[in-house]
Structure formats: structure tokens, C-alpha cells
N, C-alpha and C positions, 0 to 999 in steps of 0.2 A: 502492246506489241510495236505498236505505231508510232510509238517515242523511241527506240529502233531497231525496229527492221524493217523497210520499203514500205511498207502494207498498200499507202496510194499508188502506189506505183504498180505492185499487186495488181491488188483491184482492177488499175484501169488495165492493162495487160485480160484480163479475165472478162472484163469488160466488151472489152476488144473482140477476142476470140470465140464470147459467145455470141455475139453481133453478128458475127460471122455464117454462123451457122443457119441463120431467118429465121421463120418460124420457127425451127428444132430448138434455136438459143434461147429461147423461151424458157421451153419445159429440158434443159439442159442446168442453162440459171437455178428452177427452180427448184430441177435437186441438187446443187449444189448449198442452195440454200436451204435444204431441210439436210443432208449432213453439218453444217452448218450450228444449227439448232442442235440437232440430237447430240451431240459435243459438246453440247452447252453453251457455245459457246457465243457475243451476239449477234444478231444477225440486226440489229438497224440497219447498222452501214450497207448492206445487202440491199437492204428495203427502198433506199433511199435513193441509189444507187442501179437498182430495178427500172426506176419513172429516167431517171437522164439519159440510160441503153432504147428501154421500150417505147417510151410515152404511157402514158397514160392505161388506156386495156393493154396493152403485152405485157408491161410492167409488173399492174396488178394481176395479169393472167401468172404470172412467174413464181409471185409471192400465194398465192392463191397456192396454186401447185407446190410451190414447197411446207406450206406450213401445213396441207392436205397429207404430203408422206409425212413429214417428222413428227404428221401428231398424229396418223394412226400407226405406225414402228411404231415410237413410246411408250402410246399408250395399251398396244397386242403383247409389248416384250414386256412390261412390267407387269404385268397381266397373265401372263401363261410364260413365261421367263428366268422371269426374276423378282420372282416375287417379296419371294420373305429376303431377299439382299435390300430391293428396295424397301422395304417397310423397316430396314432399321434406320434406314434414313432419313428413310422418314419423322422416323422419333426424337427427330433433332429439332422438328418446325410444330412449335404449340401449337399452330391456323392449320399443318392437314388435319386436325381432331378437329375442329370445329368445320371444316366445312367441308370434308365426308360426314357428319349429321347432319348438314342443312342439305346434298347433296341426295342422301337417302331419305332427306325429307320430297324436296321442290325437286330429284330429276336433275332435267336438261335445261332449267328456268335458272338455277342458281349457276352451270357453266356460261351458258349463255351472258349474264350481265358480268359473273369471274373474266370475261376473256376480254370487255372493254373496261373494268380493272387496271391497274398499274403493280399486275399481278408477273411477278417474273412465267417468261413463255417458254421456255425450255421443261424450266422443273416439275414444268404443272403436267404439261403431258402426262412426264411417269408417274407420277399423282396418280391424277385422274385411275387410272390405269390399276388402283388398288381401291377404287371404289367401286358401290356395286352397279354406278350407269352405266347401262345399254351399249355397246357399244355406237351404235349407230348414231343416239339419242344423242352423245359427245361428241360424236363428228360433225350431226349438224347445226349443234349448236355453236361449237368450236367457232367452224368457218361465219355465218351468220355473226357473231357474237367477234368474231376480229376484225369484220370486212370495212366497217366505218374509216378507226383508228387508220386503216394500211392506205383506203383511197386515197388521206389524204398524205401521209407521206411519201406515198408512189408522189404524189402528183406534185411534191416538194420536189422531189427531183426531175423532176421534167420542168418547175418555172427555173432548179437550177440548172441544166441545156439553154435552155431561151435563152437567160442575164449571159451564162460564157459565150453562146453565138454569137454577141458583139449588136451592137445597138440597133434597139425594136422600132416602134410606133406606140412613142408615150401612153399610149391607149392602153393599147396592148397587154405593159408592167398592169397598169391600173386594175380592167380586168382580173389579169391573172393574178392578184394582188387581192381582191377581194373577193375570186371566188375559193383563194386557200383561209383568208378569211373566215369565211363563213365554214369552210369544213373544217375548222379549229373547231369555232363556236357547238359546231350541233357537236363532234366528238366528247370535246370539253361536257356539253349538256347531257350528252345520251354516257361520258363517263361519271359525273355527279347522283341524276335519275338511278345508276344501274348499282354504285356504288352505299344509294340508300337503300333502296332494293335489301345489298346482298346485308349487310350494319339487319336491317328489321328480320333478314330469316339466320341473323348469327352469325354472321360471318364481317369480321372486321378487314372488308380488298382497302 
């Protein structure tokens, strides 16, 4: 879409609009993030833009609020409203059956591990609604499992803003770069550990 439409201009307009609401803008931003996720559209640009717009704390709050909304909606929609339709769609994904068996055995642990792995966020929200995992176990595992990676991406947006604002003390760039590098290393280590644990449970993540 960005190749044919002024997506970046729209995102900048949305950024300024949401920031104009102050604290409420954080939750408005999170609600838009949720809608994008529910529609199975990419949410990474919004994650980066959240850090650029609201800083680390505000941006992370917006993204985690959006994750909570979209995760809850998709899970409950799949489980109680469109279970048969979603089930037919999931038949095209052989990995789902392995995930279903692993979740039945390990429960929230597998959900938390898979949230740290590069598994598509939007479609899995619907997928988990077809499993036997309790709703609150699913929500807790989702929020905890997705926190490390989103801290990294939101902070990347913060670094982008600082860079765009103009020249700064070189030490500030060094400190920011070191902090970002540390976040990347921690996130990759957690992801590798999660992938190994998921593989031992019979899921190729």
C-alpha cells in the first residue's frame, strides 16, 4: 500500500492527531492499533510510530493496550461467534494442529513461548480461540510474552525521534545505541530460548 498510497503521510497525520489528545491519545492510539490487528494488517509500523509519538512509557502503554484489546476480541470472536468458520480456515495451517496439541498439554506456557517467536500475531489471536486454553491464562501469557519484543520496537521509535530532532551530544547517541543493542540481544536470546522450548513441546516455531 505504501508504494501506491501516501501511507507515511497518513501515519504522520494520525500521529499528530492522536498526540493532540494528550493522555487520552495514548488509548485512542491503542484502539486504532487493535483495529488494524483485528483486520490482520501489519502492526509493526504503528509500534515504531508509538515510540516516536509518545516516548517509551506512553508508546509501550498504547501498544500493550492495543494488544490486549485485539487479543481479547479475536479470541472471544473465534471461540463464541465464528468457531466453525475459523476452524475451516485453520485446516489450511498444519502447524495449528501441533500448536493445539502442545497447548492442550502445556497450556499458557506454550502460548507465552510462541508469543516470543516470529509467529504472525493477528491470525494466532483467532487461532487460540479454538483451543481449550482458558481466556485469562491466554491473556496473561500473551501480554507477558509480547512485552520484551515490543519494548525493543517502541524504543527504536524513540531513538528515531531523537535522531530526527537534530544534532545531540554524541554520548547520547552512544548511550541510546548501547541500550538498543542490549534490548536486541535480550530479545533474540529470549526468542531462541522460546523456540527451543516450543520445539521440545512439539511445535516448530
